[in-house]
C-alpha positions in Angstrom: -5.7 46.2 27.4 -5.5 49.4 25.9 -6.4 49.7 22.3 -4.8 51.9 19.8 -5.3 53.0 16.2 -2.8 51.9 13.5 -3.0 51.8 9.9 -2.3 48.5 7.8 -1.9 48.8 4.0 -3.8 51.9 4.3 -6.7 50.8 6.4 -7.3 51.9 9.8 -7.6 49.2 12.8 -7.9 49.3 16.7 -6.0 46.8 18.1 -4.3 45.8 21.3 -1.3 47.9 22.4 0.5 44.5 23.5 0.5 43.0 20.1 3.2 42.7 17.7 2.9 43.7 14.1 2.7 39.9 12.9 -0.1 39.4 15.9 -2.0 42.5 14.9 -2.0 41.4 11.3 -2.9 37.8 12.1 -5.9 39.3 14.0 -7.2 41.0 11.1 -6.8 38.3 8.8 -3.5 39.0 6.8 -1.1 36.3 6.7 2.7 37.6 6.9 4.8 34.5 6.2 7.6 33.4 9.1 9.6 30.2 9.6 10.7 30.9 13.2 7.8 32.4 14.9 6.0 30.3 17.3 2.7 31.5 19.0 3.4 32.2 22.7 6.8 31.5 22.6 9.6 34.2 22.5 10.7 34.7 18.9 14.4 34.3 17.8 13.6 36.7 14.6 15.9 34.5 12.8 14.7 33.8 9.3 13.7 37.5 8.5 10.9 36.3 6.1 8.4 38.3 8.1 9.6 41.7 6.6 7.5 44.5 6.7 7.7 48.3 6.0 6.6 50.8 8.5 6.4 54.2 7.5 9.4 56.7 9.0 11.7 53.5 9.7 14.7 53.5 7.4 15.0 49.5 7.4 12.4 47.1 6.8 11.3 45.6 10.3 10.8 42.2 11.7 7.0 41.9 12.2 7.5 39.1 15.0 9.5 41.0 17.2 8.2 44.5 16.7 5.7 45.8 18.9 2.5 48.2 17.3 2.6 51.6 18.4 0.0 54.4 18.3 -0.5 55.9 14.7 1.9 53.2 13.2 1.7 52.8 9.5 2.3 49.4 8.4 2.7 48.1 4.9 3.1 44.3 4.2 3.1 43.8 0.7 5.1 46.4 -1.0 7.6 45.8 -3.6 10.5 46.5 -1.4 8.9 43.9 1.3 8.3 41.3 -1.3 11.8 41.7 -3.1 13.8 41.3 0.6 11.5 38.4 1.9 12.3 36.6 -1.4 16.3 37.5 -1.2 16.2 36.0 2.1 14.4 32.9 1.5 16.7 32.2 -1.7 19.7 32.8 0.5 18.2 30.0 2.7 17.5 27.7 0.0 21.3 28.3 -1.3 22.2 26.6 1.8 19.5 23.9 1.7 19.5 20.0 0.3 17.8 19.8 -2.8 16.3 16.3 -2.2 12.7 17.4 -1.8 11.4 14.0 -3.7 12.7 12.0 -1.2 12.5 14.0 2.0 10.0 12.8 4.8 8.4 16.3 5.1 8.1 16.7 1.2 4.3 17.4 1.6 4.6 19.2 4.8 7.6 21.1 4.5 7.1 24.8 5.6 10.2 26.1 3.6 8.7 24.5 0.5 5.2 26.1 1.1 6.5 29.6 1.6 8.9 29.4 -1.4 6.1 28.2 -3.5 3.8 31.0 -2.0 6.5 33.8 -2.8 6.8 33.0 -6.0 10.1 31.4 -6.3 10.5 29.0 -9.1 14.1 28.7 -9.4 17.3 28.4 -7.5 18.6 32.3 -8.5 21.7 31.5 -6.1 24.1 28.7 -6.5 24.4 26.1 -3.9 26.5 27.2 -1.0 29.2 24.8 -0.7 29.8 23.4 2.8 30.6 20.6 5.1 28.0 17.8 4.8 27.3 17.1 8.8 26.8 13.5 9.8 22.6 12.6 10.7 22.3 12.1 14.3 20.5 8.6 14.5 21.5 7.8 18.1 18.0 8.0 19.5 15.7 5.3 18.8 12.9 7.7 18.3 14.1 10.9 16.5 16.5 11.4 13.8 18.3 15.0 13.4 19.6 15.9 9.9 21.5 19.1 10.6 22.0 19.6 6.9 18.2 20.6 6.6 18.3 22.9 9.7 17.7 26.6 8.9 18.4 27.8 12.4 15.0 29.0 12.8 15.4 28.0 16.8 12.0 26.4 17.1 13.2 22.9 18.3 15.3 25.0 20.9 12.4 27.2 21.8 9.9 24.1 22.4 12.6 22.3 24.4 13.3 25.0 26.5 10.2 26.6 27.1 7.2 24.2 26.4 9.1 21.2 27.9 11.9 22.8 30.2 14.2 20.1 29.1 17.0 22.0 27.1 18.5 19.0 25.2 19.7 20.9 22.3 20.8 24.8 21.6 22.5 26.8 19.2 26.4 26.4 19.3 29.0 27.9 17.1 29.0 31.4 15.3 28.7 32.5 12.1 28.9 29.7 9.0 29.6 27.5 12.0 26.3 27.9 13.8 24.3 24.8 14.1 21.9 23.2 16.7 23.0 20.5 18.4 23.0 18.5 21.7 25.6 18.6 24.8 29.1 18.2 23.4 27.6 17.3 20.4 27.0 13.7 21.5 23.6 12.8 20.1 20.1 13.0 21.6 20.6 9.3 23.1 23.6 10.7 24.9 21.3 13.7 26.2 18.5 14.3 28.6 16.3 14.3 25.6 13.0 12.4 26.6 11.8 11.6 23.1 8.8 13.6 23.2 8.8 14.8 19.4 7.7 18.5 20.3 10.9 19.4 18.2 9.7 17.3 15.4 6.1 19.1 15.4 7.3 22.2 15.3 10.5 22.0 12.8 9.6 23.5 9.3 11.9 21.6 7.1 13.2 17.8 7.5 15.9 18.3 9.9 14.0 16.4 12.6 12.0 13.5 11.8 10.7 10.4 13.8 12.7 7.1 13.3 10.9 5.6 10.3 10.0 1.9 11.7 7.9 1.3 8.4 10.3 -1.1 6.6 10.5 -3.6 9.5 7.0 -3.7 9.7 6.5 -4.3 5.8 9.1 -7.1 6.2 7.5 -8.8 9.1 4.2 -8.7 7.1 5.7 -10.6 4.3 6.9 -13.1 6.7 4.5 -16.3 6.2 6.0 -17.7 9.3 5.1 -14.3 11.5 2.0 -13.6 13.1 1.5 -9.7 12.9 -0.9 -8.1 15.1 -1.6 -4.6 15.5 -2.8 -2.2 18.4 -4.4 1.1 17.8 -4.1 4.4 20.8 -7.3 6.4 21.3 -5.8 9.7 20.1 -4.8 8.0 16.6 -8.6 7.7 15.5 -9.2 11.2 16.1 -6.4 12.5 14.2 -5.5 10.2 11.3 -8.0 11.3 9.1 -6.3 14.7 8.4 -3.6 12.8 6.6 -6.4 11.7 4.0 -7.4 15.1 3.9 -10.6 14.6 6.2 -11.3 17.5 8.9 -9.5 17.4 11.8 -11.7 15.8 14.7 -13.3 13.6 12.3 -13.7 9.8 13.7 -12.4 7.3 11.6 -12.1 4.5 13.8 -13.8 1.8 11.9 -12.1 3.0 8.7 -8.6 2.8 10.2 -9.4 -0.8 11.1 -10.4 -1.9 7.8 -7.5 -0.1 6.3 -5.1 -2.1 8.3 -6.7 -5.3 7.6 -5.8 -4.4 4.0 -2.5 -3.5 4.7 -2.0 -7.2 5.9 -2.2 -7.4 9.7 -3.6 -10.5 10.8 -5.6 -9.0 13.7 -6.3 -5.6 14.3 -6.8 -4.8 17.9 -7.5 -2.0 20.3 -5.1 -0.2 22.7 -8.2 0.9 24.4 -8.6 -2.8 25.8 -5.3 -2.4 27.7 -6.3 1.2 28.9 -9.3 -0.2 30.4 -6.6 -2.9 32.1 -4.5 0.0 33.1 -7.4 1.6 35.2 -8.0 -1.7 36.6 -4.4 -2.0 38.1 -3.7 1.7 38.5 -7.0 2.3 40.0 -6.6 -0.6 42.5 -3.3 0.8 43.2 -4.4 4.3 44.0 -7.1 2.6 46.4 -4.3 0.4 48.3 -2.2 3.9 48.8 -5.1 5.7 50.1 -6.1 2.8 52.6 -2.7 1.9 53.6 -1.2 5.0 53.8 1.0 4.4 50.7 3.2 6.9 48.9 0.8 10.0 48.0 0.2 11.7 45.7 0.3 8.9 43.1 1.4 9.9 39.9 0.3 8.2 36.8 2.6 6.4 34.5 1.2 6.1 31.0 3.4 8.8 29.2 6.8 7.5 28.8 8.3 10.9 27.8 7.7 12.3 31.4 8.8 9.2 33.0 12.4 9.6 31.5 11.9 13.2 32.6 11.3 12.4 36.1 14.4 9.8 35.7 16.5 12.5 34.7 15.5 15.7 36.8 13.4 14.4 39.6 14.6 11.2 40.6 13.9 11.8 44.2 10.1 11.3 43.5 10.3 7.8 41.5 8.4 6.3 44.5 5.2 8.6 43.7 5.0 7.0 40.4 2.4 4.3 39.6 4.2 0.9 38.9 1.8 0.0 36.2 3.2 0.0 32.6 1.2 2.2 30.2 -1.3 0.6 28.0 1.2 0.1 25.0 3.3 -2.1 27.1 0.3 -4.1 28.9 -1.0 -4.9 25.9 2.2 -6.4 24.2 2.8 -8.3 27.4 -0.9 -9.9 27.2 -0.7 -10.6 23.9 2.1 -12.7 24.1 1.1 -14.3 27.1 -2.5 -14.8 27.9 -3.5 -14.3 23.9 -1.2 -17.0 23.1 -2.1 -19.4 25.5 -5.8 -18.9 24.7 -5.2 -19.3 20.9 -2.2 -21.6 20.8 0.3 -19.5 19.0 3.7 -19.5 19.8 4.6 -16.1 21.2 7.9 -16.1 19.5 5.9 -15.7 16.0 3.7 -12.7 17.3 5.0 -9.6 16.1 3.0 -6.5 17.8 3.0 -3.4 16.2 1.6 -0.5 18.1 0.1 2.4 16.2 0.7 5.7 18.5 0.5 9.3 18.7 4.0 9.7 20.3 7.5 9.2 19.4 8.5 8.5 22.9 6.7 5.2 22.9 9.6 4.0 20.4 11.7 4.6 23.3 9.5 3.1 26.0 9.2 -0.1 24.0 12.7 -0.7 23.5 13.5 -0.2 27.5 15.3 -3.1 28.9 12.5 -3.9 31.4 10.0 -4.2 28.7 10.5 -8.2 28.3 7.7 -9.5 30.6 6.3 -12.1 28.2 10.0 -13.6 27.1 10.7 -14.0 31.0 7.1 -15.4 31.5 7.8 -18.2 28.7 11.5 -18.7 29.2 11.5 -21.9 31.5 8.3 -23.3 29.8 9.7 -23.1 26.4 13.5 -23.2 27.4 14.2 -20.2 25.6 18.2 -18.8 26.0 18.9 -15.6 26.2 19.6 -15.4 22.3 15.9 -15.9 22.0 14.8 -12.8 23.8 11.9 -10.6 22.5 10.4 -7.5 23.4 6.4 -7.2 24.7 6.1 -4.9 21.5 8.1 -5.2 18.2 7.6 -1.9 16.5 6.2 1.2 17.2 4.8 3.5 14.3 3.4 7.1 14.7 0.1 8.0 13.4 2.0 9.7 10.5 4.1 6.3 9.8 0.7 4.6 9.5 -0.9 6.8 7.3 2.4 6.3 4.9 1.9 2.7 5.1 -2.1 3.0 4.4 -1.0 5.3 1.3 1.8 3.0 0.1 -0.6 0.1 0.0 -2.8 2.1 -2.2 -5.7 1.9 -0.1 -8.3 4.8 -0.7 -9.1 5.6 3.0 -11.9 8.0 2.4 -13.9 5.6 0.6 -13.7 2.8 3.1 -17.0 1.7 4.9 -15.4 0.6 8.4 -15.1 -2.7 10.2 -14.9 -3.5 13.9 -11.6 -4.4 15.8 -10.9 -8.0 16.5 -12.0 -9.7 19.9 -11.3 -10.2 22.6 -8.4 -7.4 22.5 -10.5 -5.1 20.9 -13.2 -4.6 23.3 -13.2 -1.3 25.2 -15.2 1.0 27.2 -15.5 5.0 26.8 -13.1 5.4 30.0 -10.5 4.2 27.7 -11.3 6.5 24.8 -10.6 9.4 26.6 -6.9 8.5 27.8 -6.2 10.5 24.4 -7.3 14.0 26.1 -5.1 15.5 29.1 -7.1 14.6 32.0 -8.6 11.5 30.5 -6.6 9.1 32.5 -7.7 10.7 35.8 -11.2 10.6 34.6 -11.2 7.2 33.8 -9.5 6.3 36.9 -11.8 8.0 38.9 -14.8 6.5 37.6 -13.7 3.0 38.8 -12.1 4.1 41.9 -15.6 5.8 43.1 -17.4 2.6 42.4 -14.9 0.3 44.2 -14.4 2.6 47.2 -18.1 3.0 47.8 -19.7 0.1 46.3 -22.2 2.4 44.6 -23.0 3.2 40.9 -21.6 6.6 39.9 -24.3 8.9 38.5 -22.5 11.3 36.8 -19.7 9.9 34.8 -18.4 13.1 33.2 -15.9 15.2 35.6 -16.0 18.2 33.9 -13.8 20.1 35.7 -10.9 17.7 34.6 -11.3 18.3 31.1 -10.0 21.1 28.5 -6.8 22.3 27.0 -5.4 24.2 30.1 -1.9 23.3 30.8 -2.6 22.6 34.7 -6.0 21.8 36.2 -7.1 21.1 39.5 -9.8 19.5 41.2 -11.5 18.2 44.6 -13.4 15.2 44.1 -15.8 14.3 46.7 -16.1 10.3 46.9 -18.6 9.8 49.7 -17.1 12.0 52.2 -13.6 11.2 51.3 -12.1 14.7 49.8 -9.6 13.7 47.2 -7.7 16.7 45.7 -6.1 16.0 42.1 -4.1 17.7 39.7 -3.7 17.5 35.8 -0.4 18.6 33.7 0.4 18.7 30.1 3.8 19.5 29.0 6.6 19.0 30.9 7.4 23.0 32.0 3.9 22.5 33.7 4.8 19.1 35.1 7.8 20.7 36.6 5.8 23.0 38.6 3.7 20.3 40.0 6.7 18.0 40.5 8.6 20.6 42.5 5.5 20.7 44.8 6.1 17.1 45.7 9.8 16.9 45.8 9.7 19.4 48.6 6.6 17.8 50.5 4.2 20.7 50.0 1.8 19.0 47.2 -1.8 19.0 48.5 -2.8 16.3 46.0 -3.4 12.7 46.5 -3.4 11.9 42.5 -1.5 13.8 39.7 -2.0 12.8 35.9 1.2 14.0 33.7 1.3 13.9 30.0 4.2 15.0 28.4 2.8 16.9 25.5 0.3 20.0 25.3 -2.9 18.7 25.3 -2.1 15.2 26.1 -1.7 12.4 23.5 -3.7 14.6 21.0 -0.9 16.8 20.6 1.8 13.8 20.6 4.9 14.3 18.6 3.9 11.5 16.4 0.4 13.3 15.3 -0.1 14.9 12.0 1.5 18.2 11.5 -0.7 21.0 13.2 0.4 23.8 15.2 -3.1 25.0 15.6 -4.8 25.0 19.1 -8.3 24.4 17.3 -7.1 21.3 15.8 -6.3 20.0 19.1 -9.8 21.0 20.2 -11.6 19.2 17.6 -9.7 15.8 18.2 -10.6 16.4 22.0 -14.3 16.9 21.4 -14.1 13.7 19.0 -12.5 11.6 21.7 -15.3 12.6 24.1 -17.9 12.0 21.7 -16.9 8.6 21.2 -16.8 8.1 24.9 -20.5 9.2 25.1 -21.3 6.8 22.0 -19.6 3.7 23.7 -22.4 1.5 25.6 -20.1 0.7 28.6 -18.1 3.9 30.0 -16.5 2.6 33.0 -13.2 0.3 32.9 -14.4 -2.3 35.2 -17.2 -3.1 33.2 -15.3 -4.3 30.2 -16.2 -8.0 29.8 -12.7 -8.9 27.8 -11.0 -7.4 30.9 -13.0 -9.5 33.8 -12.6 -12.8 31.4 -8.8 -12.0 31.4 -8.7 -11.6 35.1 -10.9 -14.5 35.8 -8.9 -17.0 33.2 -5.4 -15.7 33.5 -4.5 -12.9 35.7 -7.1 -13.9 39.0 -7.1 -10.1 40.4 -6.2 -6.3 40.0 -2.5 -6.3 41.9 -2.0 -9.8 42.0 1.0 -11.9 41.6 0.6 -12.6 38.0 -0.6 -8.8 37.5 2.7 -7.3 39.2 5.0 -9.6 37.0 3.3 -8.9 33.6 1.8 -5.3 33.9 4.1 -3.6 36.4 7.5 -2.1 36.2 10.2 0.0 37.9 12.1 3.3 37.4 15.5 4.3 38.4 17.8 7.2 38.7 19.8 8.3 35.6 23.4 8.4 36.2 24.8 11.9 36.8 27.0 12.1 33.7 27.1 15.1 31.5 24.6 13.7 29.4 22.5 12.2 32.3 21.3 8.9 30.0 22.2 5.7 31.9 20.7 4.1 34.8 22.4 3.7 38.1 
């Protein structure tokens, strides 16, 4: 990599010749404002906020797309630059709604922050009169408000390049330009997988999650309802950021206490059902290996990638584990086993899951996720009008934080409490579900001991860890060489699935997570585009695993009791009925949404 000399603001620096001006400035600690730039993705150069002055150039240059050259002299803070940036920003503001006080992104809006940083204190240009565009509320996971869109193109880039889904794109020209779905039919009528990565990168409130907090508040205020919550592993490593704590601060016990103070009757842990998932999924893998079943088997915990497969790779659906995700297993168990054990009418139980993921909202509303209702239908003489889902509401990490703030709870000052039993007992294997590679590692801890009958001495499968998009390894299980692969982000998943589709995959077991970095980087997490933040969250997850007294899913005493008293055995008749599901190709309509 050739190093060249350039001058920035009168000082000489040696930088890589492969960088843009923006990247070179970032390396030496100079921040240039931008609204459209995303690291490692092609820049649309749409916002014109990152302008700089280059000696010898007639016009100001967009730093995000201008490469550095030997001997180049760059100025990032001249009067000409400052005036141009402000004018371009003021023109954007002239066409932007002025509802900051009630906008979901009011405290995290990059447009508002950059306006403040650039010293804009008044609306110098009159508001541009334009036709009010309708909100896209067709999706159960995501809301699009095109009136707040500044056409930066970030959502288009992440959907296309990172996720390879291409559910949204630019349409129209000039003042009629907008970002929308195919034929403007709405997200639910597109190949959108509900991952929420577009929400994460949107600099304004143009794309947000569907807010379910009001429904939860109503349920909590109803004396006839028994409202319980389950908390996903990745949430505890990130929610502290919403309250000013450092990224990666583990706040498990504080979160439990906060949720009790919000009003939940019981605070349970999705890690309990993650352990349960490993029992079912681990035994399913063992069964496929022993009985020459369909291999590679692919994990099914990430609902975004499941919908991705239904749209784009329907031919490989037999490879996907039939296990439901931990969220859905929890709902089914809570409204059957737990309801029976504590003599609670399942119709009164309201399950609220707190997830790092917007796609979980879609998953909870899939029509097949009503196994508890079907279980009770005959015994309670229920009719179709009495139908209830296994999981009633799904809150993102951000929504849960909003509820805690709304309840007036001083999160940082809380002492901390433990999860309720029995659905709050978990092992270290369940904790690491939150990181890419964690499901694979947890499954192997159990599969090894079940297959060999021996205790696994070294529990940490270090080769399966890290934030790389694709990881591969060969695991030796007493002479059985098991090739495994892990992918996070759907563009990386696509590479592995194309191998499976063409019958060229060398792997026996594949883990796929929809979001970059796994659930730690989920579309419902606190806003951050910083890789270091994901790294710190991941370190926190693995630290909690090490701190657990039990670190293998089959050691979980509450899961053992569940099988002994209710399910009987992994992959048994009752387990299949409550904990497993099926997937189907979606119709080849222009929108590709309905199942065949």
